[in-house]
C-alpha positions as CSV (number, residue, x, y, z in Angstrom):
1,M,63.1,147.6,97.7
2,A,61.8,144.4,95.9
3,A,64.6,145.0,93.3
4,Y,67.1,144.7,95.8
5,V,65.3,141.6,97.4
6,F,65.3,140.2,94.2
7,W,68.9,140.5,93.3
8,I,70.0,139.6,96.6
9,T,68.3,136.6,96.9
10,L,69.4,135.7,92.9
11,A,73.2,136.7,94.1
12,L,73.0,134.2,96.8
13,L,71.5,131.2,95.4
14,V,73.6,131.3,92.4
15,F,76.7,131.3,94.9
16,T,75.1,128.2,97.0
17,Y,74.7,126.0,93.7
18,A,77.0,127.5,90.9
19,G,79.7,129.8,92.9
20,Y,80.7,127.7,95.9
21,P,81.2,124.4,93.8
22,L,83.4,126.7,91.4
23,L,85.2,128.3,93.9
24,I,86.3,125.5,95.7
25,A,87.1,123.5,92.7
26,M,89.6,126.4,91.8
27,L,90.8,126.3,95.5
28,A,91.3,122.8,95.6
29,R,93.7,123.2,92.2
30,L,96.0,125.1,94.4
31,R,97.4,121.9,96.1
32,L,99.8,119.8,93.7
33,R,98.7,116.8,95.2
34,P,96.1,115.7,97.7
35,A,96.8,116.6,101.6
36,G,97.8,113.7,103.8
37,W,98.7,111.3,101.3
38,N,102.2,109.2,100.9
39,S,101.3,106.4,98.7
40,S,105.2,104.9,99.9
41,V,103.6,104.2,103.2
42,A,102.1,101.3,104.4
43,F,100.5,102.8,107.7
44,Q,98.9,99.5,109.1
45,P,97.5,101.1,112.9
46,R,95.1,98.7,115.1
47,V,91.4,99.8,113.9
48,K,88.0,99.0,115.5
49,V,85.0,98.9,113.3
50,L,82.0,100.4,115.6
51,I,78.4,99.9,114.8
52,V,75.2,100.7,116.7
53,A,72.1,98.8,115.7
54,H,68.7,98.5,116.6
55,N,66.6,95.4,116.1
56,E,69.2,94.0,113.0
57,A,69.2,90.5,113.6
58,S,68.6,89.6,110.0
59,R,71.8,91.1,108.7
60,I,73.9,92.2,111.1
61,A,75.8,88.7,111.1
62,A,76.6,89.4,107.2
63,R,77.8,92.7,108.0
64,V,80.2,91.7,110.8
65,E,81.8,89.3,108.3
66,N,81.8,91.4,105.7
67,L,84.0,93.4,107.9
68,L,86.0,90.5,109.3
69,A,86.8,89.8,105.3
70,S,88.4,93.0,104.7
71,D,91.9,93.4,102.9
72,Y,93.5,94.4,106.4
73,P,96.1,92.3,109.0
74,P,93.2,90.1,110.9
75,E,95.4,90.6,114.5
76,K,95.1,94.3,113.8
77,L,91.1,94.8,113.1
78,S,88.4,94.0,115.1
79,V,84.7,94.5,115.0
80,L,82.6,95.8,118.3
81,V,78.8,96.3,118.1
82,V,76.5,98.0,120.1
83,S,73.3,96.7,120.5
84,D,70.8,99.7,121.5
85,G,68.2,98.1,123.3
86,S,67.5,95.7,120.6
87,T,64.1,93.9,121.1
88,D,65.3,91.1,118.7
89,D,68.0,88.6,119.0
90,T,71.0,91.4,117.5
91,A,73.0,90.8,120.1
92,D,72.8,86.9,120.1
93,R,73.4,86.6,116.3
94,V,77.0,88.6,116.6
95,R,78.1,86.4,119.5
96,A,76.9,83.3,118.1
97,L,80.2,84.2,115.0
98,E,82.1,83.0,118.4
99,N,84.8,85.4,116.7
100,P,87.6,86.3,119.3
101,R,87.8,89.4,116.9
102,V,84.3,90.3,117.5
103,R,82.6,91.9,120.7
104,V,79.1,93.3,121.3
105,I,77.9,95.2,123.9
106,T,74.0,95.4,125.0
107,L,72.8,98.7,125.8
108,P,69.4,97.7,128.0
109,E,66.9,100.3,126.4
110,R,66.9,102.2,123.3
111,N,69.2,105.3,123.8
112,G,69.6,106.3,120.3
113,K,72.9,106.6,118.1
114,P,75.0,108.8,119.5
115,A,74.7,107.0,122.9
116,G,75.4,104.2,121.7
117,L,78.9,105.4,119.9
118,N,80.1,107.2,123.4
119,A,79.6,103.7,124.9
120,G,81.6,102.0,122.0
121,V,84.3,104.4,121.7
122,A,84.5,104.5,125.6
123,A,84.9,100.6,125.5
124,D,87.6,100.8,122.9
125,D,91.5,100.9,123.1
126,S,92.0,100.8,119.5
127,E,93.9,103.9,117.3
128,I,91.4,104.3,114.8
129,V,87.6,103.8,114.7
130,V,85.5,103.1,112.1
131,F,82.1,104.3,111.7
132,T,79.4,102.4,109.7
133,D,76.1,101.0,109.6
134,A,74.3,97.5,109.5
135,R,73.1,97.9,106.5
136,Q,75.7,99.1,104.2
137,T,78.8,96.7,102.9
138,F,82.3,97.8,102.5
139,A,85.0,97.0,99.4
140,P,87.5,94.7,100.6
141,G,90.2,97.4,100.4
142,T,87.9,99.9,102.5
143,V,89.5,99.8,106.0
144,A,92.9,99.8,104.6
145,I,92.5,102.8,102.6
146,L,90.6,104.4,105.1
147,A,93.6,103.4,107.9
148,S,96.4,104.4,105.3
149,R,95.6,108.1,105.4
150,F,96.2,108.6,109.6
151,A,100.3,108.1,108.0
152,D,100.0,111.8,108.3
153,P,99.7,113.2,111.8
154,Q,97.8,116.0,110.7
155,V,94.8,113.8,109.7
156,G,92.1,113.3,112.5
157,A,89.4,111.8,110.3
158,V,88.6,110.2,107.2
159,S,85.4,109.9,105.3
160,G,85.0,107.1,102.5
161,E,82.5,107.5,99.7
162,L,79.2,106.0,100.0
163,E,77.9,104.1,96.6
164,I,74.0,104.4,96.3
165,A,71.8,102.5,93.8
166,A,70.7,104.3,91.0
167,A,66.8,105.6,91.3
168,Q,64.5,104.9,88.6
169,S,62.4,107.7,89.0
170,S,62.7,110.8,87.1
171,T,62.5,112.9,90.6
172,G,65.0,110.5,91.8
173,T,67.3,110.9,89.3
174,G,67.4,114.5,90.1
175,V,68.3,113.7,93.3
176,D,70.8,111.4,92.5
177,A,72.4,114.4,90.0
178,Y,72.6,116.8,93.2
179,W,74.5,113.6,95.5
180,K,76.8,113.7,92.7
181,I,77.5,117.3,93.2
182,E,77.7,116.6,97.1
183,R,80.5,114.1,96.7
184,F,82.5,116.4,94.4
185,L,82.1,119.5,96.7
186,R,83.4,116.9,100.0
187,A,86.5,116.0,97.6
188,R,87.2,119.4,96.7
189,E,87.0,120.7,100.2
190,A,89.4,117.9,101.8
191,E,91.5,118.5,99.3
192,W,91.8,122.3,100.0
193,D,91.3,121.8,103.7
194,S,88.8,119.9,104.7
195,C,85.9,118.3,104.0
196,I,82.6,119.4,105.8
197,G,81.2,116.7,107.6
198,C,81.5,112.7,106.8
199,T,80.2,110.0,105.0
200,G,78.0,108.5,108.0
201,A,78.0,104.9,106.8
202,C,82.1,105.0,106.4
203,Y,83.9,107.1,108.4
204,A,87.3,106.7,110.4
205,I,88.8,108.9,113.5
206,R,91.6,109.0,115.5
207,R,89.8,107.4,118.7
208,E,91.7,109.8,121.3
209,L,90.3,112.6,119.5
210,F,86.2,111.6,120.2
211,T,84.8,113.6,122.9
212,P,81.3,112.2,123.9
213,L,78.2,113.0,121.9
214,P,74.8,114.9,123.4
215,A,72.4,112.2,123.6
216,D,70.4,114.1,121.4
217,T,72.7,114.7,118.5
218,I,71.5,114.2,115.0
219,L,74.4,114.4,113.1
220,D,77.7,112.5,114.1
221,D,79.2,112.4,111.1
222,V,79.0,116.3,110.8
223,V,79.7,117.3,114.6
224,V,82.5,114.4,115.3
225,P,84.2,115.7,112.2
226,M,83.8,119.4,112.9
227,R,84.9,119.2,116.3
228,I,88.6,117.3,115.2
229,A,88.9,120.2,112.2
230,I,88.2,122.9,114.8
231,S,91.1,121.1,117.3
232,G,93.5,121.8,114.4
233,Y,93.7,118.7,112.5
234,R,92.6,117.9,108.8
235,V,89.6,116.0,107.8
236,L,90.0,114.2,104.4
237,H,87.5,112.4,101.6
238,E,89.0,109.0,100.0
239,P,86.6,108.0,97.4
240,A,88.5,104.9,96.8
241,A,87.2,104.1,100.4
242,R,84.1,102.6,99.3
243,A,80.9,101.3,100.9
244,F,77.7,100.0,99.2
245,D,74.0,101.1,100.0
246,P,71.1,99.2,98.9
247,Q,68.9,101.8,99.2
248,T,68.0,103.9,96.4
249,L,67.5,107.7,96.2
250,E,63.9,107.0,95.2
251,P,61.9,110.2,96.8
252,A,60.1,107.9,99.6
253,A,63.0,106.6,100.9
254,E,65.1,109.7,100.4
255,A,62.5,111.8,101.5
256,R,63.1,110.0,105.2
257,R,66.8,110.6,105.2
258,K,67.2,114.2,104.0
259,R,64.3,114.8,107.0
260,R,66.8,113.4,109.0
261,T,69.8,115.1,108.2
262,L,68.6,118.5,107.3
263,A,66.8,118.6,110.8
264,G,70.4,117.8,111.7
265,N,71.8,120.8,110.1
266,F,68.9,122.8,111.7
267,Q,70.6,121.3,115.1
268,I,73.8,122.4,114.3
269,L,73.1,126.1,113.0
270,F,71.5,126.8,116.1
271,R,73.5,124.9,118.8
272,H,76.9,125.6,117.3
273,P,76.7,129.2,116.3
274,S,80.5,129.8,117.6
275,W,81.5,127.9,114.3
276,L,80.5,130.8,112.2
277,I,83.1,132.7,113.9
278,P,86.4,132.8,111.8
279,W,88.7,133.2,114.2
280,R,87.4,129.7,116.4
281,N,86.5,127.9,113.1
282,R,89.1,128.1,110.0
283,L,86.1,126.4,108.0
284,W,83.4,129.0,108.8
285,W,82.8,130.3,105.4
286,Q,82.4,126.5,104.4
287,L,79.8,125.6,106.4
288,A,78.2,128.5,105.4
289,A,78.4,127.8,102.0
290,H,78.4,124.4,101.8
291,K,75.6,123.8,104.6
292,Y,73.8,126.5,105.6
293,L,73.1,128.8,102.4
294,R,71.1,125.4,101.4
295,L,69.2,126.0,104.7
296,A,68.0,129.5,103.6
297,G,67.5,128.1,99.9
298,P,63.7,128.0,100.1
299,V,63.6,131.2,101.8
300,L,65.3,132.6,99.0
301,L,63.6,130.9,96.1
302,A,59.9,132.4,97.3
303,G,61.9,135.7,97.6
304,A,63.1,135.7,94.2
305,L,59.6,134.8,93.2
306,A,57.7,137.0,95.0
307,S,59.9,140.0,94.3
308,S,60.0,139.4,90.6
309,A,56.1,139.3,90.6
310,V,55.9,142.8,92.1
311,L,58.0,144.1,89.5
312,A,56.4,142.0,86.8
313,A,55.6,145.5,84.9
314,H,59.2,145.6,83.7
315,P,60.1,143.8,80.7
316,F,63.4,142.2,82.6
317,Y,61.4,141.1,85.7
318,R,58.5,139.8,84.2
319,A,60.9,137.5,81.8
320,A,62.4,136.4,85.3
321,L,59.0,135.8,86.3
322,L,58.4,133.9,83.6
323,L,61.5,132.0,83.9
324,Q,60.7,130.8,87.3
325,A,57.1,129.4,86.6
326,A,58.5,127.6,83.4
327,F,60.9,126.0,85.9
328,Y,58.3,124.9,88.3
329,L,56.3,123.4,85.9
330,L,59.0,121.3,84.6
331,A,59.8,120.4,87.9
332,G,56.2,119.5,88.7
333,A,55.8,117.7,85.3
334,G,58.9,115.3,86.8
335,M,57.4,115.2,89.9
336,A,54.5,113.0,88.2
337,T,56.3,111.5,85.8
338,P,58.4,108.6,85.1
339,L,60.2,110.1,82.3
340,R,64.0,110.5,83.2
341,T,65.1,113.6,80.9
342,P,67.4,116.4,82.5
343,I,65.0,118.8,81.8
344,L,62.7,117.2,84.0
345,S,64.3,115.2,86.6
346,L,66.9,118.2,87.7
347,P,64.4,121.0,88.3
348,A,62.1,117.7,90.2
349,G,65.4,116.7,92.3
350,F,65.9,120.3,93.1
351,V,62.3,121.4,94.0
352,F,61.8,118.0,96.0
353,L,65.3,118.6,98.3
354,N,64.0,122.5,99.0
355,L,60.9,121.2,100.0
356,A,62.7,118.5,102.3
357,V,64.1,121.7,103.9
358,V,61.0,122.8,105.1
359,R,59.9,119.7,106.1
360,A,62.9,118.9,108.0
361,F,62.5,122.4,110.0
362,W,59.1,121.2,111.2
363,H,60.8,118.2,112.2
364,Y,63.2,119.7,114.1
365,L,60.8,122.2,115.9
366,T,58.7,119.0,116.9
367,A,60.5,115.9,116.7
368,E,60.5,114.9,120.2
369,A,63.4,112.2,119.8
370,P,65.1,113.2,117.0
371,A,68.9,111.0,117.7
372,R,66.8,108.0,117.6
373,W,66.1,106.6,114.0
374,Q,63.6,104.3,112.3
375,T,65.5,101.4,110.8
376,P,65.2,101.7,107.3
377,P,63.1,98.7,105.5
378,K,65.4,95.5,104.6
């Protein structure tokens, strides 16, 4: 039995972190050109950029001005800010811009981001809605690039690319490496069919495809695109549509972000079991491989370690146990030292992310209002 546990857990771990990336990359190569893209088509629909903000008075005006400066026809671009129960003068700062292309909706109580998105989209009359946050900034061409991908009527959503400042610690450097793998996966998935989830700080949808979100939804940037994909549309990834985030991948900041995003993945797993039914969701296997197997990572790692310990009398399993022990020692050293060398940072980042899964599961079980985010440090 221990041998079965070892080989099954090992096979799943290898597939999750190496097999699936290789498989989706090979499938993507079967397409000669990215789907939904025709560089000869100048498609410029009416676009509204939607920001849900809570107590963002210090940076909301600059963020709106950054969006208004986009390389896009001014008469076709507007900004809507939903102030979600802000207790500062977020809404007043937006109104002070006195720009007819800018509108603000004030929600008297803090209801969470999903409620803000529902209110914002309901008040919108544009063809395309771009979702973003107050913290990031857009490159000048981001809105135009996102909008242009909707020239294909089969495209229902488009994710942009989030550029995050480089980390300086060993663990942060390791997390940065895994973030690059995540971006690689989204790009290849979109080339094959559709990416699993979008970048929450920078993604666009056809407004008509939006359906209201439950108030406690944690990951709108997964739920919204997945609903669109299930309805028969494509969800693409556009790396040239860039957003910039000043928050780095250092462990302290990344732990907060991962707790929320991974808790959101647990919520999706338990709330939407039908998304794993092949005849109801053509992306079921991508969802399972990309999202859900990672949630099982800590259990698989523990199973591999425990089973090899039970079988340690056999030379092969003893060697496997020693290799695992060495890997975790390197991870511990990477977490304890500022040295940024791959032999320490990659194990440290890997272990950090799997510990984050455990913390996120506990957070999902115990959090009272998971949809209400804490405003990140400015």
